[in-house]
N, C-alpha and C positions, 0 to 999 in steps of 0.2 A: 504494500500500500504506500502511495506517495505521501510526502509531507502535507501536500495540499489536501489530499483526500482525508487523511487523519485529522487535519485541522477542521475540515467541514463536518466530519462525524462528531467531533468534540462540540462544535458550536450547535449542531442540531440536537445533540443530547441535552445540552444545557438549556436550549430553548424549550424543548419538550417538558422538562421538569419545571421550568419557569411558568409556562402557560398552565400546566396542571396545578401548580401551587396557587395561581390566581383563582382557578375554578374552585378550589377547596378553601378559599379565604373569603372574608367579608366582601371583598371587591368582586368576587365572582357570583354573588347571589343572584344577579339578573340572569346569568347563564344557567345556573342550576334550576331556576324557575322555568326558563325556556325548555330545558331538557324534560322537566316534569310535565310541562304542557304537551310535549311530544311523546310522553309515555316512557321516558328513559330515566332510570334511577341514577343517582350519583355513583352508586357501587359499580354499575355496568360501565358508566362513563370512565371511571378510574381504571377499570380493567383494560380499557383501550387507550389509556393515557390522554383522554380528551382534555382540552384546556380552554382558557378564555383570555381575552385581552383585558387589561386593566382600564379603569376609568381615565379619561383624558382631561378632566377638569375644564370642559367646555371647548377643548381643542379637538381637531380631527385625529391627531395621532399622539401617542405617548412616546417617550424616549427612554423609558426605564430599562428595557431589554437592550436597546442599542448601547446605552452607556455601560452596561455590565459587560457586553460582549467585546466592545473596543478596549475595555480595561484588560481583557484577557488575551486579545489577539490583535494583529495588525488591522487597521481600518479597511484597507483595500481588500483583504481576505474576508473580512466580515461582510463587506458590501457584496462581494462575489457570491456569498452564500445565499443571497436573496432574503435574508432575515431582517435587514435594515435597509433603509433608503437614505438618500442624501439630497440636499440642495446645493447647487454649485453657482459660482459667480461667472462673470463673463470670461474669466481666465481659466475656467474649468477647475477652480479650486473649491474644495468642500467647505461650505460655510455653516452647515447644520446637518445633523444626523437624527433619524427618528425610526421608530419601529415600523416595519413593513406592513403589518396587519393593523388596521384602524380599530377604532372603538366599537364595542358592542358585538364582538364576534366569538363564535364557538370555533376553536382551533382543533383540528384533527391531524395528528401525525400519522403518516403512512410508513409502516415498518417493513423492512426486509431483513430477514435473518436476525431479528431482534433489535435492529437499529433503525432509528427514524431516518428516512431518506428524503422526505419533503413534507410540506404541510399544506393542508387545504383548509379553507375557512368559509363560514357562512354568517351572514348578518342575523341577529336575533330580533331585530325590530325594523320597521319601515321608516327609516330616517331619511336624511338628505343625501346619504352616501349612495353612489350609483351602482355599485357592484355587489350583487348578492353573494357571489362566490369569488374568492381570490385564492390563488395558489402560489406557493413559493417557487414552483417551476411547473412546466406543463406536464400533467400526469398521463403520459402516453404509454408507458411501458410497465406500470405497476397497478396493483389492485389492493383495495382496502382489506385488511386482515388476511393477506396472502400467505402468511407463514403457516396457517392451518392446512394449506394444500400439501405440505410435506409431512404432516403429522399422520398418525395411525387412525384416520377417521374412515368410517364406512359410508357416511352420507354427508354431503356438503350442499348447502343452498346457495344459489347465485342470485343476487339482487342488483338493481340498478344503483340505488343511492345508499349512502352511509347510514342514514337513519333507518332504512329498511333492514340493513344488516344488524344494526343495534336492536331493532325491534325483535328480531328472531333470537338474538342473544339474550333478550329478556326472558325467553322461555327455553333457554339452554340449547339452542340449535346452532350448529356450526355454520356460519354464513360469511360470504365474501361480498364485496360490492365492486362492480366493474366501473363505477364512477360515470354512469350515463349509458345511453343506448348504443354507444360505440361497441359495447360488449367486450369480448376477448379477441385479441389479434394473434396472427400467426407468430409474431415476435415474442409472445408470452408462452411459447411451448414449454420452456424449461421450468415454468412454475407448476405445471400440471404433471407431476411425476407419478401420481397414484392412478394407474389406468383402470383399476378394478373397483374404484370408489363409485358410489351412486351420486350423480350430480342432478340436482333438482332446481329448475329455474322458477323464480318467484318475481318476474319482472312486472312492471306496471301494466295494468289493463287499460290501454289508452283508446279513446274513441277513434283516433287516426291510425291505429294499429302499429304505431312506431315500436312499441314494446315487443309485439309479436314478431315483427320483422327482425329485430335485434336478437330475439331468442332463436329464430330459425338460422340466422347467419352464425351466431356464436356456437350453436349446437353442431353445425356442420364443421366448424373449425375444431371443436373438441373431438369430433369423430376422426378428423384427420390426425389428431394426436394419438389415436389408438384407444379412445374412450368410447365405450358402447352403452353404458348404463346412463341414459339421458332421459330425464323426465321433466314435466312442466306442471305447475299449478296455475290455473287460470282463475284469477281473483274475481269474486262477485262484484259487479259494478251496477250502481243504481242508474236508472235511465236518465236522471237529471244531472248526473256527474259526467264530466268529460274524461275522467280517469280515476282509477283506484290503485293505491299502492298498499303494501303491507303495513306501513306505519300509520296510514289513515285508519285502517281496520283496527289496529291496536288502540289508537286514540278513541275511536268510537266505542270500543268495548269498555275501556277504563273510565271514560267520561259518562257512561250510562250505568254506573254503579255495578258493573260486572268486575270480576276479579281476573288476575293474571292467569289463574288456573282455568277460568272459563275461556280465555283467549287461546290458551294452549290446547284445550280440547277442540275448540273450533278449528284451529289450524291443522291439527292432526287429522281431522275428519275431512279436510279438503282433498279432492281426488288428485292423485298423481298420475298424469297422463303420459304414456310413453311417447317419446319424440322420434319420429321416423324421418330422417334427413339424409341427403346425399353427402358424401365426403367433400369437404371444401376444395374447390379448384381455384387457385389464385388467378386473377385476370391477367391477360397478356399485357405487359408493360411496354410503353414506348420509351426509347432511350432519351432521358432528359439530363444526361450527365453534364452537358455543357451548362445547364442552368444552376447546378449545385455550386459551380465555381464563380457564379455571378453574385457579387455582394449585394444583398437585398437593399442595403442603404443607398446604393447607387440608383436603384430603380425608384424606391419609395420617396426619397428626398426630392425627386423632381416634382412630386405632387403634394407632399405633406410637409409642413414645418415641424421639425422634430427637435426635442431638447433631451440632452443626456440625463439619465436618472441613475445609471450605474456604469461601471467600466464596460459592460457588454450589452446594455439595453438603452433604448431611446423611447420617448413618449411624445404623442401629439394628439390633436383632435381627430376623431375618426372621420375619414374622408367619405365613407359610405353614407348615403342619405336615409338609411332605414331608421335612424333614431337621432335625437338631439344629444349632443355630446358637449355640454357646457363644462364638465369636469373631464379633461382629457383621459380617454380610456383605451387609446390605440397604442400598442407597444410593439416595438421592433427589437428582435433578439439577434444580435450579430453572431453569437456562438452557434445557433441552429439555423441561421439564415431564414428565419420565419417571422411572420407578424401575427398578432393576436389582438382582436378588439374585445375587451371585457364588457362592453356594452351590448353589442349586437351578436357577439360570438363568432364572427368571421375569423378564419385562421388559414394560414397557408404560406407558400413561398412566393418568389417573384412572379411566376406565371399566373398563379391564382390571383394575386393582387391586381395585375393588369386586366385579367378577365373580368373581375368584379368591378373595378373602378372605371375602366374604359369600355366595358360591355363588349369585349373582344371574344372571338372564338379561341379555342385552345391553340390552334395553329397560328393565328394572328398574334397571340400573346407570346408564344415561343419565338416567333420571328422578331418581335420587338425586343425580347430579352437578349437575343443574339447581338443586337446593336450595342449592348453595353459591354461586350467583350473587349 
Protein backbone atom coordinates (compact mmCIF):
# COMPACT_ATOMS: atom_id res chain seq x y z
CA UNK A 1 0.00 0.00 0.00
CA UNK A 2 1.35 3.43 -0.94
CA UNK A 3 1.86 6.21 1.60
CA UNK A 4 -0.91 8.15 -0.12
CA UNK A 5 -3.36 5.23 0.16
CA UNK A 6 -2.51 4.60 3.82
CA UNK A 7 -2.99 8.31 4.52
CA UNK A 8 -6.40 8.29 2.89
CA UNK A 9 -7.40 5.17 4.85
CA UNK A 10 -6.38 6.91 8.07
CA UNK A 11 -8.38 10.04 7.21
CA UNK A 12 -11.49 8.06 6.26
CA UNK A 13 -11.33 6.03 9.47
CA UNK A 14 -11.06 9.20 11.54
CA UNK A 15 -13.95 10.77 9.63
CA UNK A 16 -16.16 7.70 10.11
CA UNK A 17 -15.62 7.77 13.88
CA UNK A 18 -16.13 11.55 13.96
CA UNK A 19 -19.49 11.48 12.18
CA UNK A 20 -20.66 8.47 14.22
CA UNK A 21 -19.70 10.32 17.41
CA UNK A 22 -21.85 13.28 16.33
CA UNK A 23 -24.80 10.91 15.71
CA UNK A 24 -24.50 9.60 19.27
CA UNK A 25 -24.12 13.04 20.85
CA UNK A 26 -26.59 15.81 21.64
CA UNK A 27 -25.67 17.45 18.33
CA UNK A 28 -26.96 14.41 16.45
CA UNK A 29 -30.43 14.36 18.00
CA UNK A 30 -32.00 15.64 14.77
CA UNK A 31 -30.46 12.72 12.85
CA UNK A 32 -31.59 10.14 15.40
CA UNK A 33 -35.13 11.52 15.13
CA UNK A 34 -34.95 11.29 11.34
CA UNK A 35 -33.78 7.68 11.54
CA UNK A 36 -36.61 6.90 13.94
CA UNK A 37 -39.08 8.46 11.50
CA UNK A 38 -37.70 6.11 8.82
CA UNK A 39 -38.10 3.12 11.16
CA UNK A 40 -34.37 2.69 11.90
CA UNK A 41 -33.07 2.39 15.45
CA UNK A 42 -29.84 3.90 16.70
CA UNK A 43 -28.58 0.39 17.42
CA UNK A 44 -28.85 -0.65 13.78
CA UNK A 45 -27.43 2.70 12.63
CA UNK A 46 -24.39 2.15 14.84
CA UNK A 47 -23.95 -1.37 13.50
CA UNK A 48 -23.27 0.23 10.10
CA UNK A 49 -21.31 3.19 11.57
CA UNK A 50 -23.82 5.75 10.31
CA UNK A 51 -23.10 9.31 11.34
CA UNK A 52 -24.34 12.88 11.19
CA UNK A 53 -22.96 16.32 10.48
CA UNK A 54 -22.72 18.78 13.39
CA UNK A 55 -24.73 22.00 13.65
CA UNK A 56 -23.22 24.90 11.72
CA UNK A 57 -24.53 27.77 13.87
CA UNK A 58 -26.44 29.36 11.00
CA UNK A 59 -23.69 28.76 8.43
CA UNK A 60 -23.88 26.38 5.49
CA UNK A 61 -20.80 24.38 6.52
CA UNK A 62 -18.92 23.56 9.70
CA UNK A 63 -15.15 23.27 9.85
CA UNK A 64 -14.71 21.04 12.92
CA UNK A 65 -13.64 17.95 10.98
CA UNK A 66 -11.54 19.99 8.56
CA UNK A 67 -9.52 21.56 11.38
CA UNK A 68 -8.98 18.18 13.01
CA UNK A 69 -7.80 16.47 9.80
CA UNK A 70 -5.39 19.21 8.70
CA UNK A 71 -3.91 19.09 12.21
CA UNK A 72 -3.07 15.44 11.56
CA UNK A 73 -2.02 15.54 7.91
CA UNK A 74 -0.92 17.79 5.05
CA UNK A 75 -3.70 20.09 3.79
CA UNK A 76 -3.31 19.09 0.14
CA UNK A 77 -3.61 15.40 1.04
CA UNK A 78 -6.71 16.06 3.12
CA UNK A 79 -8.25 18.04 0.25
CA UNK A 80 -7.54 15.16 -2.13
CA UNK A 81 -9.51 12.83 0.17
CA UNK A 82 -12.71 14.79 -0.63
CA UNK A 83 -13.53 15.07 3.07
CA UNK A 84 -13.00 18.83 3.16
CA UNK A 85 -13.31 21.65 0.65
CA UNK A 86 -11.57 24.98 0.36
CA UNK A 87 -11.99 28.53 -0.85
CA UNK A 88 -9.15 30.00 -2.90
CA UNK A 89 -8.15 33.48 -3.94
CA UNK A 90 -7.23 34.75 -7.39
CA UNK A 91 -3.71 33.35 -6.99
CA UNK A 92 -5.14 29.88 -6.23
CA UNK A 93 -4.03 30.17 -2.61
CA UNK A 94 -6.23 28.52 0.01
CA UNK A 95 -7.95 31.11 2.18
CA UNK A 96 -10.46 28.89 4.00
CA UNK A 97 -11.18 25.22 4.61
CA UNK A 98 -14.47 23.63 5.65
CA UNK A 99 -16.16 20.24 5.92
CA UNK A 100 -17.27 18.77 2.61
CA UNK A 101 -20.64 17.59 3.96
CA UNK A 102 -23.03 20.40 4.88
CA UNK A 103 -25.41 20.80 7.77
CA UNK A 104 -28.31 18.44 8.49
CA UNK A 105 -27.05 15.24 6.83
CA UNK A 106 -27.01 11.54 7.62
CA UNK A 107 -23.54 10.23 6.70
CA UNK A 108 -23.11 6.62 5.57
CA UNK A 109 -19.61 5.19 5.19
CA UNK A 110 -19.27 2.51 2.51
CA UNK A 111 -16.93 -0.23 3.71
CA UNK A 112 -14.70 -2.63 1.81
CA UNK A 113 -12.89 -5.35 3.76
CA UNK A 114 -13.76 -3.58 6.98
CA UNK A 115 -12.41 -0.17 5.95
CA UNK A 116 -14.41 2.92 4.92
CA UNK A 117 -13.62 3.73 1.28
CA UNK A 118 -16.01 6.63 0.66
CA UNK A 119 -19.01 8.38 2.19
CA UNK A 120 -22.49 9.07 0.93
CA UNK A 121 -24.95 11.46 2.56
CA UNK A 122 -28.57 12.58 2.44
CA UNK A 123 -30.38 15.62 3.77
CA UNK A 124 -32.69 15.09 6.74
CA UNK A 125 -34.85 18.15 6.04
CA UNK A 126 -36.10 20.21 3.11
CA UNK A 127 -33.99 23.30 3.55
CA UNK A 128 -32.39 25.67 1.08
CA UNK A 129 -29.57 23.27 0.23
CA UNK A 130 -29.95 22.00 -3.34
CA UNK A 131 -28.47 18.49 -3.14
CA UNK A 132 -30.40 15.69 -1.46
CA UNK A 133 -27.50 13.25 -1.90
CA UNK A 134 -23.79 14.10 -1.92
CA UNK A 135 -20.91 11.61 -2.10
CA UNK A 136 -17.24 11.95 -1.29
CA UNK A 137 -16.55 10.21 -4.61
CA UNK A 138 -18.64 8.70 -7.38
CA UNK A 139 -19.97 5.30 -6.14
CA UNK A 140 -19.53 3.36 -9.37
CA UNK A 141 -17.73 0.23 -8.21
CA UNK A 142 -18.95 -0.49 -4.68
CA UNK A 143 -22.07 -1.59 -2.83
CA UNK A 144 -23.47 -0.73 0.60
CA UNK A 145 -22.77 -3.56 3.08
CA UNK A 146 -20.79 -5.41 0.42
CA UNK A 147 -18.60 -7.24 2.95
CA UNK A 148 -21.44 -9.68 3.72
CA UNK A 149 -21.06 -11.00 0.17
CA UNK A 150 -17.92 -12.84 1.26
CA UNK A 151 -19.38 -14.17 4.51
CA UNK A 152 -20.90 -17.62 5.00
CA UNK A 153 -24.48 -16.55 4.20
CA UNK A 154 -27.06 -18.76 2.53
CA UNK A 155 -29.42 -15.92 1.57
CA UNK A 156 -28.76 -12.27 0.69
CA UNK A 157 -31.30 -9.60 -0.24
CA UNK A 158 -30.53 -6.96 -2.85
CA UNK A 159 -32.13 -3.52 -2.49
CA UNK A 160 -31.81 -0.21 -4.32
CA UNK A 161 -31.32 2.23 -1.45
CA UNK A 162 -29.43 2.26 1.82
CA UNK A 163 -32.57 2.76 3.89
CA UNK A 164 -34.11 -0.29 2.23
CA UNK A 165 -31.11 -2.39 3.29
CA UNK A 166 -31.28 -0.89 6.80
CA UNK A 167 -34.99 -1.75 6.95
CA UNK A 168 -34.21 -5.40 6.31
CA UNK A 169 -31.40 -5.28 8.86
CA UNK A 170 -34.09 -4.26 11.38
CA UNK A 171 -35.54 -7.78 11.01
CA UNK A 172 -32.12 -9.48 10.89
CA UNK A 173 -31.96 -10.00 7.14
CA UNK A 174 -28.64 -9.86 5.31
CA UNK A 175 -29.09 -7.09 2.74
CA UNK A 176 -26.97 -5.01 0.40
CA UNK A 177 -27.86 -1.84 -1.51
CA UNK A 178 -26.75 -1.27 -5.10
CA UNK A 179 -27.17 2.50 -4.59
CA UNK A 180 -29.84 3.01 -7.23
CA UNK A 181 -31.38 1.35 -10.25
CA UNK A 182 -27.99 1.01 -11.92
CA UNK A 183 -27.88 -2.33 -10.11
CA UNK A 184 -24.77 -4.48 -10.30
CA UNK A 185 -22.15 -4.04 -13.02
CA UNK A 186 -19.83 -6.49 -14.74
CA UNK A 187 -16.92 -4.79 -12.97
CA UNK A 188 -18.25 -5.96 -9.59
CA UNK A 189 -17.73 -9.66 -10.36
CA UNK A 190 -15.06 -10.06 -7.67
CA UNK A 191 -17.54 -9.04 -4.96
CA UNK A 192 -19.88 -11.96 -5.68
CA UNK A 193 -17.69 -14.87 -4.64
CA UNK A 194 -20.44 -17.08 -3.20
CA UNK A 195 -22.00 -18.77 -6.23
CA UNK A 196 -24.38 -21.04 -4.31
CA UNK A 197 -25.96 -18.36 -2.14
CA UNK A 198 -29.62 -17.47 -2.69
CA UNK A 199 -29.97 -13.89 -3.95
CA UNK A 200 -33.38 -12.23 -3.55
CA UNK A 201 -34.18 -8.87 -5.18
CA UNK A 202 -36.33 -6.40 -3.20
CA UNK A 203 -36.16 -3.47 -5.59
CA UNK A 204 -38.74 -0.65 -5.68
CA UNK A 205 -42.07 -1.36 -7.33
CA UNK A 206 -42.17 1.70 -9.59
CA UNK A 207 -45.05 2.75 -11.80
CA UNK A 208 -42.60 3.30 -14.66
CA UNK A 209 -41.07 -0.19 -14.18
CA UNK A 210 -37.54 1.21 -13.70
CA UNK A 211 -37.02 -1.07 -10.71
CA UNK A 212 -38.12 -4.13 -12.69
CA UNK A 213 -35.82 -3.26 -15.58
CA UNK A 214 -32.92 -2.98 -13.11
CA UNK A 215 -33.79 -6.36 -11.59
CA UNK A 216 -33.80 -8.07 -14.98
CA UNK A 217 -30.47 -6.56 -16.02
CA UNK A 218 -28.76 -7.19 -12.68
CA UNK A 219 -30.06 -10.77 -12.49
CA UNK A 220 -28.64 -11.48 -15.95
CA UNK A 221 -25.28 -10.05 -14.84
CA UNK A 222 -25.28 -12.21 -11.70
CA UNK A 223 -26.09 -15.22 -13.85
CA UNK A 224 -23.01 -14.45 -15.95
CA UNK A 225 -21.04 -14.67 -12.66
CA UNK A 226 -22.19 -18.29 -12.32
CA UNK A 227 -25.01 -17.54 -9.85
CA UNK A 228 -28.22 -19.50 -10.43
CA UNK A 229 -30.35 -19.05 -7.30
CA UNK A 230 -32.04 -15.77 -8.25
CA UNK A 231 -35.39 -14.68 -6.85
CA UNK A 232 -37.52 -11.57 -6.65
CA UNK A 233 -40.07 -10.13 -4.25
CA UNK A 234 -42.59 -7.84 -5.94
CA UNK A 235 -43.69 -5.40 -3.28
CA UNK A 236 -47.40 -4.56 -3.00
CA UNK A 237 -48.18 -1.10 -4.32
CA UNK A 238 -51.29 1.00 -3.75
CA UNK A 239 -52.94 2.30 -6.89
CA UNK A 240 -52.57 5.86 -5.61
CA UNK A 241 -48.80 5.46 -5.16
CA UNK A 242 -46.24 5.88 -7.94
CA UNK A 243 -43.86 3.49 -6.19
CA UNK A 244 -43.36 1.33 -3.12
CA UNK A 245 -40.09 0.41 -1.44
CA UNK A 246 -39.40 -1.78 1.56
CA UNK A 247 -38.62 1.19 3.83
CA UNK A 248 -42.06 2.66 3.10
CA UNK A 249 -43.67 -0.63 4.10
CA UNK A 250 -41.64 -0.75 7.32
CA UNK A 251 -42.70 2.81 8.19
CA UNK A 252 -46.35 2.10 7.41
CA UNK A 253 -46.21 -0.89 9.73
CA UNK A 254 -44.52 0.86 12.65
CA UNK A 255 -46.54 4.09 12.31
CA UNK A 256 -49.83 2.15 12.49
CA UNK A 257 -49.11 0.64 15.91
CA UNK A 258 -47.83 -2.66 14.57
CA UNK A 259 -44.62 -4.19 15.87
CA UNK A 260 -41.34 -5.08 14.23
CA UNK A 261 -42.32 -8.72 14.66
CA UNK A 262 -45.49 -8.02 12.62
CA UNK A 263 -43.36 -6.55 9.85
CA UNK A 264 -41.01 -9.54 9.94
CA UNK A 265 -43.94 -11.94 9.57
CA UNK A 266 -45.38 -9.83 6.75
CA UNK A 267 -42.05 -9.82 4.90
CA UNK A 268 -41.46 -13.54 5.36
CA UNK A 269 -44.89 -14.21 3.85
CA UNK A 270 -44.16 -12.27 0.66
CA UNK A 271 -43.72 -14.62 -2.29
CA UNK A 272 -40.21 -15.25 -3.61
CA UNK A 273 -40.55 -15.60 -7.36
CA UNK A 274 -37.81 -17.40 -9.32
CA UNK A 275 -36.11 -15.16 -11.88
CA UNK A 276 -35.65 -16.66 -15.33
CA UNK A 277 -33.19 -14.53 -17.29
CA UNK A 278 -30.63 -14.95 -20.03
CA UNK A 279 -26.92 -14.67 -19.26
CA UNK A 280 -25.78 -11.09 -19.71
CA UNK A 281 -24.10 -10.29 -23.01
CA UNK A 282 -22.13 -7.03 -22.96
CA UNK A 283 -22.94 -4.64 -25.81
CA UNK A 284 -20.50 -4.26 -28.67
CA UNK A 285 -18.35 -1.24 -27.88
CA UNK A 286 -17.08 1.32 -30.36
CA UNK A 287 -13.46 2.28 -29.88
CA UNK A 288 -13.41 5.65 -28.08
CA UNK A 289 -9.81 5.43 -26.87
CA UNK A 290 -8.97 8.75 -28.43
CA UNK A 291 -11.55 10.48 -26.22
CA UNK A 292 -10.05 9.18 -22.97
CA UNK A 293 -6.89 11.17 -23.68
CA UNK A 294 -8.81 14.38 -24.31
CA UNK A 295 -8.82 16.44 -21.13
CA UNK A 296 -12.42 17.16 -20.26
CA UNK A 297 -11.50 20.64 -19.01
CA UNK A 298 -10.46 21.59 -22.56
CA UNK A 299 -13.95 20.75 -23.80
CA UNK A 300 -16.18 21.99 -20.99
CA UNK A 301 -14.30 25.23 -20.26
CA UNK A 302 -15.30 26.41 -23.75
CA UNK A 303 -18.94 26.46 -22.59
CA UNK A 304 -18.95 26.72 -18.76
CA UNK A 305 -17.18 29.11 -16.39
CA UNK A 306 -15.45 26.90 -13.82
CA UNK A 307 -13.73 27.61 -10.52
CA UNK A 308 -11.32 25.27 -8.77
CA UNK A 309 -12.63 23.63 -5.58
CA UNK A 310 -9.83 21.09 -5.03
CA UNK A 311 -6.59 20.07 -6.72
CA UNK A 312 -8.49 17.73 -9.05
CA UNK A 313 -12.00 19.16 -9.38
CA UNK A 314 -13.78 22.29 -10.61
CA UNK A 315 -17.30 23.63 -10.11
CA UNK A 316 -19.66 25.81 -12.12
CA UNK A 317 -23.31 26.56 -12.84
CA UNK A 318 -24.98 23.64 -14.62
CA UNK A 319 -25.18 24.44 -18.35
CA UNK A 320 -28.16 22.17 -18.95
CA UNK A 321 -31.54 23.87 -18.92
CA UNK A 322 -33.44 21.15 -17.07
CA UNK A 323 -33.22 22.98 -13.72
CA UNK A 324 -32.32 26.31 -12.13
CA UNK A 325 -28.86 26.18 -10.62
CA UNK A 326 -28.48 29.25 -8.43
CA UNK A 327 -26.03 27.37 -6.20
CA UNK A 328 -23.47 25.80 -8.59
CA UNK A 329 -23.88 22.02 -8.67
CA UNK A 330 -21.93 21.13 -11.83
CA UNK A 331 -18.57 19.49 -11.03
CA UNK A 332 -15.74 18.43 -13.36
CA UNK A 333 -13.29 15.76 -12.18
CA UNK A 334 -9.90 15.82 -13.89
CA UNK A 335 -8.77 12.50 -12.38
CA UNK A 336 -11.60 10.53 -14.00
CA UNK A 337 -12.12 12.86 -16.98
CA UNK A 338 -15.83 13.13 -16.18
CA UNK A 339 -18.48 15.66 -15.16
CA UNK A 340 -21.40 15.31 -12.78
CA UNK A 341 -24.31 17.64 -12.04
CA UNK A 342 -25.64 17.02 -8.55
CA UNK A 343 -28.80 18.97 -9.41
CA UNK A 344 -30.10 17.22 -12.53
CA UNK A 345 -27.99 14.05 -12.25
CA UNK A 346 -26.36 14.22 -15.69
CA UNK A 347 -23.00 12.43 -15.74
CA UNK A 348 -20.41 11.42 -18.33
CA UNK A 349 -17.32 12.30 -20.29
CA UNK A 350 -16.44 14.76 -23.08
CA UNK A 351 -18.60 13.04 -25.72
CA UNK A 352 -21.65 12.85 -23.44
CA UNK A 353 -21.29 16.51 -22.49
CA UNK A 354 -21.28 17.68 -26.11
CA UNK A 355 -24.20 15.41 -26.98
CA UNK A 356 -26.27 16.82 -24.12
CA UNK A 357 -25.22 20.47 -24.31
CA UNK A 358 -25.14 20.94 -28.10
CA UNK A 359 -27.80 18.35 -28.90
CA UNK A 360 -25.39 16.46 -31.15
CA UNK A 361 -25.50 12.87 -32.30
CA UNK A 362 -22.84 10.56 -30.89
CA UNK A 363 -20.90 10.63 -34.14
CA UNK A 364 -21.03 14.44 -34.31
CA UNK A 365 -19.86 14.71 -30.70
CA UNK A 366 -16.99 12.30 -31.29
CA UNK A 367 -15.83 14.27 -34.31
CA UNK A 368 -15.94 17.49 -32.28
CA UNK A 369 -13.93 15.91 -29.46
CA UNK A 370 -11.28 14.91 -32.01
CA UNK A 371 -10.75 18.60 -32.74
CA UNK A 372 -9.36 19.07 -29.22
CA UNK A 373 -6.50 16.63 -29.81
